[in-house]
C-alpha positions in Angstrom: 22.4 -7.4 13.1 24.2 -10.5 13.3 23.1 -12.2 10.3 22.0 -9.7 8.0 24.8 -6.5 9.0 24.1 -2.9 11.1 21.7 -1.1 8.6 18.4 -3.6 9.4 18.2 -2.3 13.3 17.8 1.2 11.7 15.7 -0.2 9.4 13.8 -2.1 11.3 12.7 1.5 13.3 11.6 3.5 10.6 9.2 0.4 9.7 7.9 0.6 13.5 7.8 3.7 13.0 5.3 4.3 10.3 3.3 1.0 11.0 2.7 2.6 14.5 1.5 5.5 13.8 -0.9 4.3 10.3 -2.2 1.6 12.9 -2.5 5.2 15.7 -4.3 7.2 13.0 -6.5 4.5 12.0 -7.9 3.9 15.6 -8.3 7.2 15.6 -10.5 7.3 12.5 -12.6 4.4 13.9 -13.4 6.1 17.1 -14.7 9.8 15.8 -11.1 11.4 16.3 -9.2 13.4 17.6 -5.4 12.5 17.9 -5.0 10.8 21.2 -2.5 11.2 23.0 -0.7 8.0 21.4 -0.5 9.4 18.5 1.5 12.4 17.9 3.7 10.3 20.0 4.1 7.9 17.7 4.7 11.0 14.7 7.3 12.2 17.0 9.0 9.2 17.5 8.7 8.6 12.7 10.1 12.2 11.7 13.4 11.8 13.2 13.9 8.8 11.5 13.2 10.7 8.0 16.0 10.4 5.9 17.9 13.4 5.5 20.3 13.2 2.6 21.1 10.6 0.0 19.0 8.7 -2.4 16.2 8.2 0.2 15.8 12.4 1.1 12.4 12.8 2.6 11.8 8.9 2.7 12.3 6.3 5.5 14.7 3.5 5.6 12.4 0.7 5.1 13.3 -3.6 5.7 15.0 -4.9 2.7 15.9 -8.6 1.9 15.3 -8.8 -1.6 11.9 -10.3 -1.1 8.8 -8.7 -3.5 6.9 -6.1 -2.7 7.6 -5.1 0.7 11.6 -6.0 1.6 13.2 -5.3 -2.1 14.9 -1.8 -2.7 11.9 -0.2 -4.5 10.1 -1.6 -0.9 11.2 2.3 0.8 8.2 4.0 -2.2 6.1 1.4 -0.2 6.6 3.0 3.5 7.1 7.0 1.7 3.0 5.7 1.3 1.9 5.0 4.2 3.3 7.4 6.3 1.9 9.9 3.5 -0.9 7.7 4.1 -0.8 7.7 7.8 -0.2 12.0 8.5 -2.7 12.9 6.2 -5.4 10.7 7.3 -4.4 12.0 10.8 -7.2 13.8 12.6 -7.5 17.7 13.9 -5.9 18.7 10.7 -1.8 17.4 11.4 -0.8 17.5 7.5 -1.2 21.5 7.7 0.1 22.5 10.9 4.0 24.2 10.5 5.6 22.0 12.4 5.6 19.2 10.6 5.9 21.8 7.5 9.2 20.3 6.0 9.3 17.7 6.9 5.5 16.6 4.5 7.0 18.8 1.7 10.3 16.4 2.2 8.2 13.3 1.6 6.5 14.6 -1.5 9.5 15.6 -2.9 11.1 12.1 -2.6 7.9 10.2 -3.6 8.1 12.2 -6.2 11.1 10.6 -7.8 10.0 7.6 -7.9 8.4 9.1 -11.6 12.2 10.1 -12.3 13.5 6.6 -12.4 13.1 3.5 -13.8 10.6 2.6 -11.8 7.7 -0.3 -12.0 3.8 0.2 -12.7 4.0 -1.5 -9.6 6.3 1.2 -7.5 4.3 4.0 -9.9 1.0 2.8 -8.6 1.8 3.2 -5.4 2.7 6.9 -5.4 -1.0 7.5 -7.2 -2.1 5.8 -3.0 -0.2 8.4 -1.9 -0.8 11.0 -3.6 -5.3 10.2 -3.7 -4.8 11.2 0.0 -1.6 13.3 0.8 -2.5 15.1 -2.6 0.1 17.9 -4.1 3.3 14.5 -4.9 2.0 14.1 -8.8 1.2 16.2 -10.9 -2.1 16.0 -13.4 -0.9 14.6 -15.9 1.0 12.0 -13.8 -1.9 11.2 -12.5 -4.1 10.4 -15.2 -0.9 8.2 -17.2 -1.0 6.1 -14.1 -4.7 5.3 -14.0 -5.0 5.4 -18.0 -1.9 2.1 -17.4 -3.6 0.4 -15.0 -6.5 0.2 -16.8 -4.9 -1.2 -19.8 -3.5 -4.0 -17.5 -6.8 -5.2 -16.6 -7.3 -9.3 -17.8 -10.6 -9.1 -19.7 -11.8 -11.0 -16.6 -11.5 -7.7 -15.0 -8.5 -8.9 -12.8 -5.2 -7.8 -13.1 -1.7 -9.8 -13.5 1.2 -9.8 -11.2 3.3 -9.6 -14.3 2.4 -6.5 -15.5 3.0 -4.5 -13.1 6.5 -5.5 -12.9 9.7 -7.2 -14.9 9.7 -9.4 -11.1 11.9 -12.4 -11.2 11.4 -15.6 -8.7 14.1 -16.9 -7.1 13.5 -20.3 -7.9 13.1 -19.4 -11.9 9.6 -20.3 -12.1 7.9 -17.6 -14.0 4.4 -15.5 -13.0 1.2 -16.3 -14.7 -0.1 -13.8 -16.8 -3.6 -14.8 -14.5 -5.1 -12.6 -12.9 -4.6 -12.8 -8.5 -5.7 -11.8 -6.1 -3.3 -9.4 -4.7 -2.7 -7.5 -7.3 -6.7 -7.1 -8.8 -7.5 -6.6 -4.8 -4.7 -3.7 -4.8 -5.3 -2.1 -7.9 -8.7 -2.0 -6.8 -8.7 0.2 -4.2 -6.0 2.2 -5.2 -8.2 3.6 -8.1 -11.4 3.9 -6.2 -9.0 5.8 -3.4 -7.8 8.4 -7.2 -11.6 9.0 -8.0 -12.8 6.1 -9.3 -16.2 5.8 -8.8 -17.9 1.9 -7.4 -20.0 1.7 -10.5 -17.6 2.4 -13.7 -16.9 -0.4 -15.2 -13.8 -1.2 -14.8 -14.2 -1.2 -11.1 -17.2 -2.5 -10.8 -15.5 -5.7 -13.1 -12.3 -6.0 -10.9 -15.5 -5.4 -7.8 -17.7 -8.8 -9.7 -13.9 -10.4 -10.3 -12.9 -10.3 -6.2 -16.2 -11.3 -4.8 -16.4 -14.5 -6.4 -13.0 -15.1 -6.5 -13.4 -14.8 -2.8 -13.2 -18.8 -1.0 -15.7 -19.8 0.3 -14.4 -22.2 3.4 -12.1 -19.3 4.3 -13.6 -16.2 3.4 -9.8 -15.3 1.6 -8.5 -14.5 -2.2 -6.3 -16.5 -3.7 -3.1 -14.7 -4.4 0.4 -16.0 -5.7 4.4 -15.3 -3.9 6.5 -12.8 -6.8 9.5 -14.7 -5.0 9.0 -18.3 -4.6 6.5 -20.6 -6.2 4.6 -22.2 -2.9 3.4 -24.5 -1.3 -0.4 -23.3 -1.2 0.1 -24.8 2.7 2.5 -23.2 3.4 3.1 -19.6 5.5 4.9 -18.2 2.9 2.0 -18.4 0.5 -0.5 -17.5 3.2 1.2 -14.4 3.9 -0.2 -13.1 0.3 -3.6 -14.6 0.7 -3.8 -12.7 3.8 -2.7 -9.4 2.0 -5.1 -9.6 -1.3 -8.3 -10.5 1.6 -7.3 -6.9 3.4 -6.8 -5.1 0.1 -10.6 -6.6 -1.1 -11.9 -6.2 2.2 -10.5 -2.3 2.2 -12.1 -2.6 -1.9 -15.4 -3.6 -0.5 -15.7 -1.8 2.8 -18.4 0.3 0.8 -20.8 -2.5 0.5 -20.6 -4.3 3.3 -23.6 -4.2 5.9 -22.4 -3.5 9.1 -24.1 -5.9 11.9 -27.7 -4.8 13.8 -26.4 -3.1 17.1 -27.5 -5.2 20.0 -30.1 -4.2 22.6 -29.1 -3.1 26.2 -30.4 -5.2 28.8 
């Protein structure tokens, strides 16, 4: 707060509360459910931080440092999407309990506002992802239009370029090249699959091939480019986007992974 202003403390609490809920829901699902005692408590911490008024009504304050795509003026849509996925995936029918009906309705309402503004394709893609889990955010025509726009932006090599997703401008004045990028390709592949496009659908199959063929044999990671500055490949900020690309690629390709054999007990 001393460096960036008082809002940063409330922004950071909202970020932490949403991520805690999402992580705990993920853990509960990996264990086969039900909700662990920690998870309802995480949601109980999250909901009071949901905005009640203003442009963010129904969403959450989100850390903003003028860094794309997750710490920018449009990043609250990212945060609201993660909250929506956490709610939708929570075991025991959590999403439909009466106690949070107003919260969920407000969350859907905030996500819809991305389609009443001049939002980027990246933001609309993010909201499409939310709608694929917490149904009822978008109208069918909005869903299909976003899917069609994403498919139209796909490159001939099967990947996607960051430059086609928004009018991003780097701080150092360098251009984002119109070439396929690991982060853009991995996230869009995951979102389209979650939106119902099967893995053997031609565009999705091409995207999955791109991810597999561009994986580093040395590190296992996917190459990705900073949206904010031309980074040196050894810089932590460069590796940050590589980590994000690799994580989304893992989710996108998870259905093709072979689980390790179970070890016999002695």
